[in-house]
One Martini backbone bead per residue (centre of mass of N, CA, C, O) as a GRO file, in nm:
protein
  311
    1UNK     BB    1  -0.696   2.353  -0.855
    2UNK     BB    2  -0.619   2.256  -0.572
    3UNK     BB    3  -0.813   2.014  -0.568
    4UNK     BB    4  -0.696   1.867  -0.814
    5UNK     BB    5  -0.409   1.831  -0.706
    6UNK     BB    6  -0.487   1.680  -0.447
    7UNK     BB    7  -0.628   1.440  -0.582
    8UNK     BB    8  -0.384   1.348  -0.747
    9UNK     BB    9  -0.181   1.303  -0.515
   10UNK     BB   10  -0.348   1.094  -0.358
   11UNK     BB   11  -0.366   0.881  -0.589
   12UNK     BB   12  -0.066   0.832  -0.629
   13UNK     BB   13  -0.018   0.731  -0.342
   14UNK     BB   14  -0.227   0.501  -0.343
   15UNK     BB   15  -0.122   0.335  -0.588
   16UNK     BB   16   0.156   0.284  -0.480
   17UNK     BB   17   0.060   0.134  -0.227
   18UNK     BB   18  -0.100  -0.087  -0.360
   19UNK     BB   19   0.123  -0.212  -0.540
   20UNK     BB   20   0.332  -0.265  -0.324
   21UNK     BB   21   0.148  -0.456  -0.156
   22UNK     BB   22   0.055  -0.650  -0.384
   23UNK     BB   23   0.353  -0.759  -0.445
   24UNK     BB   24   0.351  -0.901  -0.137
   25UNK     BB   25   0.065  -1.038  -0.221
   26UNK     BB   26  -0.098  -1.307  -0.342
   27UNK     BB   27  -0.387  -1.278  -0.161
   28UNK     BB   28  -0.586  -1.044  -0.021
   29UNK     BB   29  -0.833  -1.240   0.073
   30UNK     BB   30  -0.612  -1.398   0.282
   31UNK     BB   31  -0.600  -1.201   0.491
   32UNK     BB   32  -0.594  -1.088   0.780
   33UNK     BB   33  -0.800  -0.900   0.970
   34UNK     BB   34  -0.593  -0.679   1.054
   35UNK     BB   35  -0.506  -0.614   0.762
   36UNK     BB   36  -0.779  -0.536   0.649
   37UNK     BB   37  -0.832  -0.300   0.848
   38UNK     BB   38  -0.594  -0.128   0.760
   39UNK     BB   39  -0.683  -0.084   0.469
   40UNK     BB   40  -0.962   0.033   0.524
   41UNK     BB   41  -0.869   0.276   0.690
   42UNK     BB   42  -0.691   0.400   0.472
   43UNK     BB   43  -0.917   0.437   0.259
   44UNK     BB   44  -1.114   0.605   0.425
   45UNK     BB   45  -0.920   0.836   0.474
   46UNK     BB   46  -0.879   0.908   0.176
   47UNK     BB   47  -1.179   0.957   0.113
   48UNK     BB   48  -1.211   1.198   0.309
   49UNK     BB   49  -0.998   1.376   0.179
   50UNK     BB   50  -1.125   1.388  -0.101
   51UNK     BB   51  -1.391   1.515   0.001
   52UNK     BB   52  -1.251   1.775   0.118
   53UNK     BB   53  -1.133   1.820  -0.202
   54UNK     BB   54  -1.362   1.912  -0.354
   55UNK     BB   55  -1.518   1.996  -0.653
   56UNK     BB   56  -1.716   2.290  -0.684
   57UNK     BB   57  -2.029   2.291  -0.881
   58UNK     BB   58  -2.309   2.428  -0.805
   59UNK     BB   59  -2.294   2.233  -0.533
   60UNK     BB   60  -2.122   2.013  -0.672
   61UNK     BB   61  -1.940   1.724  -0.587
   62UNK     BB   62  -1.603   1.651  -0.697
   63UNK     BB   63  -1.406   1.346  -0.714
   64UNK     BB   64  -1.159   1.057  -0.673
   65UNK     BB   65  -1.306   0.806  -0.544
   66UNK     BB   66  -1.348   0.625  -0.794
   67UNK     BB   67  -1.045   0.560  -0.821
   68UNK     BB   68  -1.009   0.426  -0.554
   69UNK     BB   69  -1.205   0.190  -0.615
   70UNK     BB   70  -1.082   0.064  -0.881
   71UNK     BB   71  -0.791   0.011  -0.770
   72UNK     BB   72  -0.881  -0.160  -0.535
   73UNK     BB   73  -1.028  -0.381  -0.696
   74UNK     BB   74  -0.773  -0.465  -0.864
   75UNK     BB   75  -0.539  -0.483  -0.602
   76UNK     BB   76  -0.719  -0.564  -0.311
   77UNK     BB   77  -1.006  -0.657  -0.332
   78UNK     BB   78  -1.330  -0.713  -0.218
   79UNK     BB   79  -1.320  -0.667   0.088
   80UNK     BB   80  -1.193  -0.386   0.088
   81UNK     BB   81  -1.367  -0.237  -0.120
   82UNK     BB   82  -1.657  -0.283  -0.013
   83UNK     BB   83  -1.607  -0.174   0.270
   84UNK     BB   84  -1.516   0.111   0.192
   85UNK     BB   85  -1.765   0.203   0.035
   86UNK     BB   86  -1.971   0.166   0.268
   87UNK     BB   87  -1.839   0.344   0.481
   88UNK     BB   88  -1.837   0.606   0.310
   89UNK     BB   89  -2.143   0.611   0.263
   90UNK     BB   90  -2.221   0.638   0.563
   91UNK     BB   91  -2.058   0.893   0.627
   92UNK     BB   92  -2.199   1.068   0.414
   93UNK     BB   93  -2.483   1.030   0.531
   94UNK     BB   94  -2.409   1.156   0.817
   95UNK     BB   95  -2.302   1.432   0.724
   96UNK     BB   96  -2.560   1.451   0.506
   97UNK     BB   97  -2.911   1.450   0.537
   98UNK     BB   98  -2.982   1.404   0.208
   99UNK     BB   99  -3.041   1.343  -0.119
  100UNK     BB  100  -2.744   1.302  -0.194
  101UNK     BB  101  -2.680   1.094   0.027
  102UNK     BB  102  -2.884   0.882  -0.064
  103UNK     BB  103  -2.775   0.835  -0.350
  104UNK     BB  104  -2.487   0.766  -0.259
  105UNK     BB  105  -2.571   0.507  -0.107
  106UNK     BB  106  -2.679   0.353  -0.351
  107UNK     BB  107  -2.420   0.362  -0.517
  108UNK     BB  108  -2.242   0.214  -0.310
  109UNK     BB  109  -2.389  -0.056  -0.326
  110UNK     BB  110  -2.348  -0.106  -0.626
  111UNK     BB  111  -2.031  -0.093  -0.623
  112UNK     BB  112  -1.975  -0.313  -0.405
  113UNK     BB  113  -2.086  -0.531  -0.609
  114UNK     BB  114  -1.973  -0.468  -0.906
  115UNK     BB  115  -1.660  -0.441  -0.906
  116UNK     BB  116  -1.577  -0.734  -0.825
  117UNK     BB  117  -1.729  -0.865  -1.063
  118UNK     BB  118  -1.568  -0.738  -1.290
  119UNK     BB  119  -1.290  -0.847  -1.213
  120UNK     BB  120  -1.368  -1.147  -1.221
  121UNK     BB  121  -1.472  -1.154  -1.518
  122UNK     BB  122  -1.213  -0.978  -1.660
  123UNK     BB  123  -0.935  -1.099  -1.586
  124UNK     BB  124  -0.906  -1.297  -1.871
  125UNK     BB  125  -1.043  -1.081  -2.098
  126UNK     BB  126  -0.891  -0.820  -1.999
  127UNK     BB  127  -0.714  -0.569  -1.963
  128UNK     BB  128  -0.621  -0.362  -1.723
  129UNK     BB  129  -0.716  -0.100  -1.861
  130UNK     BB  130  -0.999  -0.202  -1.942
  131UNK     BB  131  -1.098  -0.253  -1.656
  132UNK     BB  132  -1.067   0.039  -1.557
  133UNK     BB  133  -1.256   0.166  -1.767
  134UNK     BB  134  -1.509   0.009  -1.694
  135UNK     BB  135  -1.526   0.099  -1.396
  136UNK     BB  136  -1.512   0.405  -1.451
  137UNK     BB  137  -1.767   0.426  -1.624
  138UNK     BB  138  -1.963   0.338  -1.409
  139UNK     BB  139  -1.901   0.555  -1.200
  140UNK     BB  140  -1.944   0.811  -1.384
  141UNK     BB  141  -2.234   0.748  -1.472
  142UNK     BB  142  -2.361   0.753  -1.189
  143UNK     BB  143  -2.273   1.041  -1.122
  144UNK     BB  144  -2.413   1.183  -1.360
  145UNK     BB  145  -2.698   1.081  -1.293
  146UNK     BB  146  -2.715   1.212  -1.011
  147UNK     BB  147  -2.663   1.507  -1.106
  148UNK     BB  148  -2.931   1.539  -1.281
  149UNK     BB  149  -3.117   1.593  -1.019
  150UNK     BB  150  -2.953   1.892  -0.947
  151UNK     BB  151  -2.933   1.979  -1.263
  152UNK     BB  152  -3.110   2.181  -1.494
  153UNK     BB  153  -2.871   2.271  -1.655
  154UNK     BB  154  -2.758   2.129  -1.941
  155UNK     BB  155  -2.486   2.272  -1.989
  156UNK     BB  156  -2.374   2.220  -1.706
  157UNK     BB  157  -2.400   1.913  -1.714
  158UNK     BB  158  -2.209   1.875  -1.956
  159UNK     BB  159  -1.960   2.001  -1.825
  160UNK     BB  160  -1.940   1.804  -1.587
  161UNK     BB  161  -1.918   1.545  -1.758
  162UNK     BB  162  -1.661   1.623  -1.913
  163UNK     BB  163  -1.484   1.663  -1.664
  164UNK     BB  164  -1.519   1.383  -1.545
  165UNK     BB  165  -1.434   1.204  -1.791
  166UNK     BB  166  -1.171   1.340  -1.871
  167UNK     BB  167  -1.020   1.321  -1.595
  168UNK     BB  168  -1.066   1.020  -1.547
  169UNK     BB  169  -0.924   0.895  -1.797
  170UNK     BB  170  -0.656   1.038  -1.756
  171UNK     BB  171  -0.593   0.916  -1.473
  172UNK     BB  172  -0.599   0.621  -1.553
  173UNK     BB  173  -0.362   0.635  -1.748
  174UNK     BB  174  -0.147   0.755  -1.558
  175UNK     BB  175  -0.168   0.532  -1.334
  176UNK     BB  176  -0.104   0.298  -1.522
  177UNK     BB  177   0.180   0.392  -1.594
  178UNK     BB  178   0.287   0.383  -1.308
  179UNK     BB  179   0.248   0.076  -1.274
  180UNK     BB  180   0.429  -0.015  -1.506
  181UNK     BB  181   0.687   0.108  -1.385
  182UNK     BB  182   0.675  -0.052  -1.120
  183UNK     BB  183   0.696  -0.329  -1.245
  184UNK     BB  184   0.975  -0.289  -1.370
  185UNK     BB  185   1.125  -0.213  -1.114
  186UNK     BB  186   1.054  -0.460  -0.939
  187UNK     BB  187   1.147  -0.672  -1.145
  188UNK     BB  188   1.451  -0.586  -1.155
  189UNK     BB  189   1.502  -0.623  -0.844
  190UNK     BB  190   1.362  -0.940  -0.828
  191UNK     BB  191   1.553  -1.039  -1.069
  192UNK     BB  192   1.726  -1.284  -1.227
  193UNK     BB  193   1.913  -1.229  -1.520
  194UNK     BB  194   1.986  -1.522  -1.603
  195UNK     BB  195   1.700  -1.697  -1.528
  196UNK     BB  196   1.430  -1.518  -1.445
  197UNK     BB  197   1.413  -1.550  -1.163
  198UNK     BB  198   1.374  -1.504  -0.856
  199UNK     BB  199   1.540  -1.363  -0.600
  200UNK     BB  200   1.665  -1.326  -0.283
  201UNK     BB  201   1.499  -1.078  -0.219
  202UNK     BB  202   1.221  -1.200  -0.283
  203UNK     BB  203   1.251  -1.438  -0.092
  204UNK     BB  204   1.269  -1.274   0.175
  205UNK     BB  205   1.001  -1.123   0.140
  206UNK     BB  206   0.821  -1.375   0.129
  207UNK     BB  207   0.895  -1.488   0.406
  208UNK     BB  208   0.803  -1.241   0.571
  209UNK     BB  209   0.506  -1.256   0.476
  210UNK     BB  210   0.448  -1.541   0.581
  211UNK     BB  211   0.513  -1.484   0.877
  212UNK     BB  212   0.306  -1.254   0.918
  213UNK     BB  213   0.053  -1.450   0.809
  214UNK     BB  214   0.080  -1.749   0.898
  215UNK     BB  215   0.169  -1.955   0.685
  216UNK     BB  216   0.165  -2.240   0.509
  217UNK     BB  217   0.490  -2.401   0.433
  218UNK     BB  218   0.712  -2.518   0.181
  219UNK     BB  219   1.075  -2.573   0.178
  220UNK     BB  220   1.307  -2.578  -0.096
  221UNK     BB  221   1.650  -2.669  -0.136
  222UNK     BB  222   1.857  -2.632  -0.428
  223UNK     BB  223   2.122  -2.850  -0.561
  224UNK     BB  224   2.382  -2.899  -0.768
  225UNK     BB  225   2.546  -3.166  -0.865
  226UNK     BB  226   2.869  -3.108  -0.929
  227UNK     BB  227   2.903  -2.811  -1.053
  228UNK     BB  228   3.208  -2.757  -1.050
  229UNK     BB  229   3.278  -2.967  -1.268
  230UNK     BB  230   3.132  -2.828  -1.501
  231UNK     BB  231   3.294  -2.566  -1.493
  232UNK     BB  232   3.579  -2.695  -1.526
  233UNK     BB  233   3.516  -2.855  -1.796
  234UNK     BB  234   3.330  -2.628  -1.973
  235UNK     BB  235   3.273  -2.369  -1.827
  236UNK     BB  236   3.096  -2.081  -1.744
  237UNK     BB  237   2.903  -2.063  -1.986
  238UNK     BB  238   2.785  -2.347  -1.948
  239UNK     BB  239   2.698  -2.304  -1.660
  240UNK     BB  240   2.487  -2.089  -1.731
  241UNK     BB  241   2.319  -2.272  -1.919
  242UNK     BB  242   2.235  -2.470  -1.702
  243UNK     BB  243   2.081  -2.270  -1.525
  244UNK     BB  244   1.872  -2.186  -1.744
  245UNK     BB  245   1.754  -2.471  -1.803
  246UNK     BB  246   1.668  -2.533  -1.514
  247UNK     BB  247   1.472  -2.295  -1.487
  248UNK     BB  248   1.280  -2.396  -1.711
  249UNK     BB  249   1.196  -2.652  -1.565
  250UNK     BB  250   1.068  -2.519  -1.327
  251UNK     BB  251   0.851  -2.354  -1.487
  252UNK     BB  252   0.719  -2.609  -1.629
  253UNK     BB  253   0.657  -2.754  -1.320
  254UNK     BB  254   0.484  -2.561  -1.193
  255UNK     BB  255   0.243  -2.473  -0.953
  256UNK     BB  256   0.023  -2.377  -0.755
  257UNK     BB  257   0.178  -2.192  -0.512
  258UNK     BB  258   0.460  -2.183  -0.679
  259UNK     BB  259   0.807  -2.074  -0.613
  260UNK     BB  260   1.101  -1.976  -0.775
  261UNK     BB  261   1.458  -1.948  -0.685
  262UNK     BB  262   1.760  -1.760  -0.686
  263UNK     BB  263   2.010  -1.769  -0.405
  264UNK     BB  264   2.267  -1.851  -0.583
  265UNK     BB  265   2.471  -1.989  -0.780
  266UNK     BB  266   2.346  -2.320  -0.756
  267UNK     BB  267   2.104  -2.204  -0.586
  268UNK     BB  268   1.776  -2.298  -0.491
  269UNK     BB  269   1.420  -2.224  -0.448
  270UNK     BB  270   1.103  -2.346  -0.297
  271UNK     BB  271   0.767  -2.233  -0.263
  272UNK     BB  272   0.492  -2.398  -0.084
  273UNK     BB  273   0.155  -2.315  -0.046
  274UNK     BB  274   0.080  -2.551   0.206
  275UNK     BB  275  -0.069  -2.813   0.424
  276UNK     BB  276   0.030  -3.047   0.226
  277UNK     BB  277   0.306  -3.236   0.262
  278UNK     BB  278   0.267  -3.476   0.069
  279UNK     BB  279   0.222  -3.311  -0.189
  280UNK     BB  280   0.493  -3.159  -0.179
  281UNK     BB  281   0.681  -3.408  -0.180
  282UNK     BB  282   0.579  -3.519  -0.448
  283UNK     BB  283   0.666  -3.280  -0.619
  284UNK     BB  284   0.974  -3.300  -0.555
  285UNK     BB  285   1.018  -3.587  -0.659
  286UNK     BB  286   0.926  -3.531  -0.948
  287UNK     BB  287   1.142  -3.318  -1.001
  288UNK     BB  288   1.386  -3.500  -0.974
  289UNK     BB  289   1.307  -3.694  -1.205
  290UNK     BB  290   1.288  -3.488  -1.433
  291UNK     BB  291   1.581  -3.387  -1.425
  292UNK     BB  292   1.721  -3.670  -1.460
  293UNK     BB  293   1.559  -3.732  -1.750
  294UNK     BB  294   1.641  -3.446  -1.862
  295UNK     BB  295   1.812  -3.317  -2.104
  296UNK     BB  296   2.086  -3.110  -2.177
  297UNK     BB  297   2.140  -2.864  -2.431
  298UNK     BB  298   2.459  -2.803  -2.544
  299UNK     BB  299   2.701  -2.641  -2.683
  300UNK     BB  300   2.909  -2.849  -2.830
  301UNK     BB  301   2.744  -3.107  -2.699
  302UNK     BB  302   2.639  -3.346  -2.530
  303UNK     BB  303   2.398  -3.460  -2.367
  304UNK     BB  304   2.302  -3.367  -2.034
  305UNK     BB  305   2.305  -3.536  -1.728
  306UNK     BB  306   2.142  -3.440  -1.421
  307UNK     BB  307   2.147  -3.353  -1.070
  308UNK     BB  308   1.962  -3.300  -0.765
  309UNK     BB  309   1.919  -3.148  -0.444
  310UNK     BB  310   1.669  -3.172  -0.173
  311UNK     BB  311   1.575  -2.995   0.150
   0.00000   0.00000   0.00000
């Protein structure tokens, strides 16, 4: 029971850490080498702790390392996941040079290759939970298959398989619920509730992350021309409607690696992660033209044409 509680607590901590870091990183596979090594070290350390708290049944060790692997594959990318799996497989092999360690090493190589491929293939085809179930099923099936070589008692083997699959699927569901709640929490904290764009807090976090990773980026600060006059003439409710419609134009015209934020009253910002300054400037000029040419339809008013300035 102590081992089961320890495994559960470690995985809850790991998943929280994964999702928190993943929400701050646009693409984990683009991280600098030092950042990748930090993640790999953290995962290997967790894997060794999980192994230390294994649930032992008739000499067979069961733990939640497979959960560590599938959530890592889903949220941290192939470089971190595959490296962690292989390092843990080597450490397990060195820990005990026996037939179990040899089979574990073979399984580690299979998982290091298969899990990133599953995530890549299923990314737009299956829901997040279905992806986790698919990867978990592969992990648990391989574990059960390996166990069959060392357990001759079929009833004991069935009990181990039921315990493995039952606890595994249950933990996948529970950890997935945790992630959904984290998404809602982080989304509410980082979202401007009027425009549904990301807010100044998310903007500052994104800037700090870009600075830390030394990324090339173009930053545009957007201000509505004469917005005070709109508020004075139409009222603040219409002013809010203008902000919401402008935000929709931003979202309709954004491209890859482009994120819009509301950072003040009528002030917005756009971050474009690119090294091509000409392409970024062309995007911003087209955005200016689109806003100037697209009328805003306001309640009980003629269509309104407005302009913005971008620096």
